[in-house]
N, C-alpha and C positions, 0 to 999 in steps of 0.2 A: 504493500500499499504506499502510495507516494504521499509527500507532505501535504499536498492540496487536499487529498482525500482525508487525511488525518485532521486537518484543520476544520474541514466541513463536518466531520463526525463530532469532533469536540464541541463545536459551536451548536450543532443540533442537540447534543446532550445537555449542554448548558441552558439552552432556550427552554427546554422541557424539564429540566431538573432531574434528569434520568439517574437512577441509583444502581440499577442492575441491567445487564445485557444478556439476552438469550442468543447464543451463537448457534445457528441452525444449519444442519446439513440434511438434505432430503435423502433418505435411505432407499433401498431397492423396492420396498413396498409403498414408498411415497410418504412415509411418516417422518416426523422430525427426530433427528439425533443431534447431539452436540454438547455444549457446555454453557453453564450460566456463571458469569463473572461480575464483580463489581464494576460499574462504569468507570471509575477512577483508574482501574488497571487495564481497560480494554486496549487503548492505543499503546500502552506500555508493553502489553503482552502480545505484540505482533508475532505472527507465526504460531498461533495455537496449534496444538497437535492432537490428532486422534489416529488410532490404528486403522490401516487399510481394511482390516477384517470387519470393520463397520458395515461394509457393503457385501459381506459374504454370508451373514446370518439369514436363516430362514424366518418365516413368519411365526414359527414356534420357538425361535431362539436357538435352534440347533445349527449345526455346521454341515455343509455337503460332504459326501463321501470322497470326492475327488480332492486329494491333498495337494495336487500339483497346479491348482488353479491360482494360488497366491504365493507370495514370497514366504518361505518357511520361517523366516525370521520375525514375522508379524511386524512389518515395518510401519513406521509412523508416516502420516500424511501431514502436510503443512496447510493450514486453513487460511484463506484469504477472503476478507469480506467483500461482497458486492454492494457498494454504496447505493446503487439503485434500488436495493431491496430493504433499506433502512425504514422501519416503521415502529409505531407504538405497539405494545401489548395492552389492549384496552381493558382487560379484565383483572389486572393485578392491583393489589392494594397500594403498592409503592410504584412510582413512575418507572416503567421498564420498557426497554427497547428490544427489538428483535431484528436480526439481520442475517440473511442467507449467505453462507460461505461456499466458495469453490475450493476444490481439493487438488493439492500439487505434491509431487515428489520432491525430494531434496535438490534434485538438479533443475527444478523449475518447470518440468513437463507436467501437464495435467494428468490426473488419475483417470485412465481411460474407462474404468468401470463405474464411475460416479454417474447416476442418471442425468444430472444437469449437464454434464460434459457430453454424454451421448447425444442429447438434443442439440447442444452447440455444435457438435461434429456434423450433424445433418444440416443445420442452418448454414454452416460454412460452405457446404456444397451448393446451396442456393446463391450464397453471396458471390462465390466464384463466377457464377453465370449472370450476375447483375440482377438477380431476382430476389424477392422478399415474400415469404409466406404471411398471410393474414389469417388469423383464426379466431373463432368465437365458441368456447365450450358451453354446453348446456348440461347441468349436473343435477341428477335426481338423487333423492335419498328418502329414507323412512324415519319417522318418529315412532319410537316404541316405548313401552313401559320400561322402567328399570328392570333389568334381568340379571341376577346374580348366580343363577343356576343354569349352566350351559345345556342340561338335559331338558330344560323346560322351554316349550315353544314361545316365540316372541308374540306379544300382543300390542295392539294400538294403545297409546296413552289416553289419559283422561283429559278432555279439553275444558273450556270455560263452562260448558253446560253441565259438567259433572258426569258425562257419559262418554265411553269410548266410541270411536267411529266404527261402525260395522259395515254399512254399504259403501260401495265405491262412489266417489264424489268428483268425477273428472271435471276439472275447471271450476269447481264450486267455490264461490267467494265466501259464503258463510262457513264452509268447512275450513278454509284457511283462517278465518277470524277466530275459530275456536282456539287458536294458538297465538293470538295477537301479542301478548306480553313477550313470548319467546321471539317472534319475528322482529319486534321493535328492537330488542337487544341485538339480534343478528345484524339488522341494518345499521344500528348505531356502531357496532364493533367493526363492521365492514367500512363504514365512512371513516372511522378513526385510522384504519389501516390503508385507506385509499385503494380499496378493492373495487374495480368497476363492474359491480353487479347491476343487472338491468331488471327484468321483470321476475316476479314470483307467481307461480301458478300451483294449483293442486293437481297432481297427476292422478292416474286411474286407480292406483292402489289406496287401501285404507291408511290415511295419514301419511301418504306418499307426496312429497313436494318436489318442485324443480325450480332451480334458480339459473337464470341465463346471464351470461357475461357479455359485456360489450366487446366488439371485435378489436383486435390489436395484434401486436407482435407476439410470436409464439413463445419466446422465453418468458416474457413478462406474464403472459396468461397462464403458463404452467406454474409460475411462482404464485400467482393469485389463486389458482385452484388448490395448490398445496396448502397455502394459508387458510383458505376458506373452509376446507374440510376440518381443519384443526379448530377453527373458530366456531363452527356449527356444533361440533361435538361438545366443546366447552360450554357454549350457551345453553345447550339442551340439558346438560347435567346440572346447571344452575337452576333449571326449572323442573328438576326431579324427573327427568326422562333422558332417553338416549337418542342420539341421531346416528343412524348407521348407513354406511355406504356399501355394505355387502351387495353383491350383484342380485342375490335372490334370498332375502332374509326370511320371507314368509311363504309357507308352502302353497297357499291358495291365492296369492296375490302375484301381480306381475313383477318383473325384476326392475332394477334401477340401472340406468345407462348414463354414459357421458358422451352425448352426441357432439361431434366436432365439425363445426362449419369451417371450411377452409377455402381460400383462394390464393392466388400468387399474383403479385404486382411487379412491374418494372421498378427496380429500386431508384432509378434516376428520375423517372416521370411520375410514378405512382399509378400508371394505367393498369387496370385489371387485364391480365394476360389471358383470362378465361373467355373473354368476349372479343370477337372480331370487329371490323369497322361497322358492320351492320347491326351489332348488338346481339348477334347469334353466337352459339358455342364455337370457340375457336378450335383450330387443330391442336393446339397446345392443351386445351381443356379435354378434348377426346383422349389424347394420350395419357393425361393425368388420371382419368377415370380408368382407362385400360390398365394402367399400372396398378391402381388399387385392386381391380378385379383379379389380376394375375397374382399379386403378391400378398393380398390379405390373408389367405390360408396359411402362408408361411409365417406372417406377422402375428397370428391370432393370439399367441401366448402373452403379447404385450397389451392386447385389448381385453383378454380374458385370462388374467394371470393366476387365478386360484381355482382349486377344484370346484368350488361353489359357483364360479362364473358360468359354467356350462349349463347349470340348471335354468339360467335366464334364457338361453338360446332355444327357444321353443316356438312352435307354430302358434299363430293367433294370440300371442302374448305381448304384442307391441314390441318385439325384438326380431331382427332379421335372422334368417336361417341360411342365407346365401349372399353373394356379393353382386347381385344384379343391380342395375341402376334404372332410375325412372324420374320423369318430371313430376314433382309434387306427389310423389308416391311413397307413403310411410310404411309399406310393407317390404321395401327393398333395403339392402344394406347401404346403398349409395343413392341418397335422395338429392335431386337438383331442385331447389325451390324456385318458384317463379320470382324473378328479380330483375331490376334494370341492369344494364351492361356494367355499370361500375360496381354492382354488388353481386354479380354472377358468381356462384360458388357451388360446392358439393358438400353435403352433410354426410359424414361417415357415422352411421347409426349402430355400428358393431361394438364399440368400446363399452365396457361396463363401468359403473361408477366406482368400482373397486380398483380400477386401473391406476398405475402410477402415472400422473399427468405428463411428466417429462418423457416417459417411454412411450406412452400412447401417442403423443404429438410427434415424437421422433419417428415412430413406426409409420404412422399414416402419411407423413410428409416424405419419408423415404420411399414408400411404395409408389406414391404419385410421381416423385422425381425419377424413379426408375422407369416408369411408363413413358416419361418425356425423353429420357436418354435413349431408351430402346424403341421409341415411336410405336408403342403398342396401341392398336385400335380396340376400342371397347366392343363388347358384345351388343346385340341389338337392344334397344330400350325395352324395358318391361312395362307394358301399359296396363296389365291386370294385376291381380294379387300375386305377389311373390310367395305367399305362404302356401300356394298350391304347388309350387315347384319342389324338386328334391333338395335335400340339404346340400349346401355347397361350402359350408364352413365346418371346421373340425368340431367333433362332439365331446372332446375331452382334452385335458391338459396334456396328457401323454401324446396323443395324436398331434397336437399343436407343436410341441417341442420336436417331434420327429420331422415335421414339415420344415421347421426352422433349421434343423441340422442339415437338410438337403438343399438349402437355398443359399448358395454362395454369393450372389449379388446383394442380398440384403444383409448377410454377415459382413461383407466388405464395407457397406455404408455405415452400419452401426458400430462396427469394430469387432474383429474376430475374438479378441480376449474377452470383451464384454459378453458376447453371445455365449461363449463357453462358460463363463461364470454364472450367467443368468440361468442357462440350462441346468447346471449342476445344482443351483439352489432350488429350482422348480421341481426337478426330479426328486430331491430329497423330500420336499413338501408333499409331493404326490405319494411317495412310498410311506411316509408317516401317516398320511390320511388313510391309505389302503389297509393299514393294519387295524384301524378302528372298525369294530363291529356295531352296526347301526341298530336302532330300535326296530326299524322295518324287518331286518333280518331275523331278530329275535322273535318278533310277532308272527311272521308268516313262514318261517323255516324251522323254528325250534322243534315243533312236534308234528311237522307236516311233511318232512322229507326223510 
């Protein structure tokens, strides 16, 4: 960090009387790791360190079986703050700052398995071509009663009426108002953190909500989604409930997605490259969609990173089962909304709410870029319901990882070492899950086979 950045941070701290700093690093699941230090020591302790193995842990806290994926010395990384991410932590008692850090080795090279670096790696490929992606995520989540027993099914929380929501209330205003105190806090927290959220709607599940983000640059939006998920979970607990971003938390309700609207503009002029001179789909746009269609099955483990993720990918459940595309068609994996030329875009509807935002954005932009590089033509537009077509996406984490292993172009764009580490982590998670005997098995197989 240079002197100018240090002066800026010190001035920012002084103006807000900051006493503590949360030094954040997004891990492989998209959660916050890091250190909390006094503000007075922050700029004096430049070069904070954390072990590289921070990125190797599974969601259960275990380690992959492949011991060759990391340096056996368990080396330290050097953390460097990104001043663009400096924000308040609005829910703390004492004035506290948070800042996202990038990770480097001692020789100054970036840690190539850090999710934020993976996204930067893909964005650099766009920058080399004079292009800039523009994205706008839409994030769904459920509100549920506090649940401290993992064997007990989740239930909708109690709203202002004193009753839990039972029927589906798609786009219901009164259903959202049931949780007004919570959402007032969420909006206040987001404003304090300068998170560019837009509309709030009630989705089709019981106590299922969706927040849309304003469009912007990919790294900034990934940071905002990362912070937003943390914010919503914190706000919900302060109102005696949980907010969950599990892809499929409730058995008889639809799953939660992270739809990603994306376009690409000329970095010099700001012109949307997805529209031609007549405002129609450009050749570039067709190739971008073609790349998504070809490479989505190989990238699926980034959009559906957990064993639970694949429960969401089901017919007639507001989730795509293939990578078809269509104009204003919500049954396809790749929806092209009706929009003027400057806003022409494609909505990737495959990613679940449980996806790491850095990796999901890196993967979808990598797939589209490969389509442009290889000039891949898309399949014909799907003008009917894509739910009636065969499954075109992997049905399990195991299948998704196998597809990724066989896709050299995607590995090259995302980084071969990162893909190897990611695969080892996810295979360990899959094997850990596979050892669990479910209540369904005990109920229907115990005395029946």
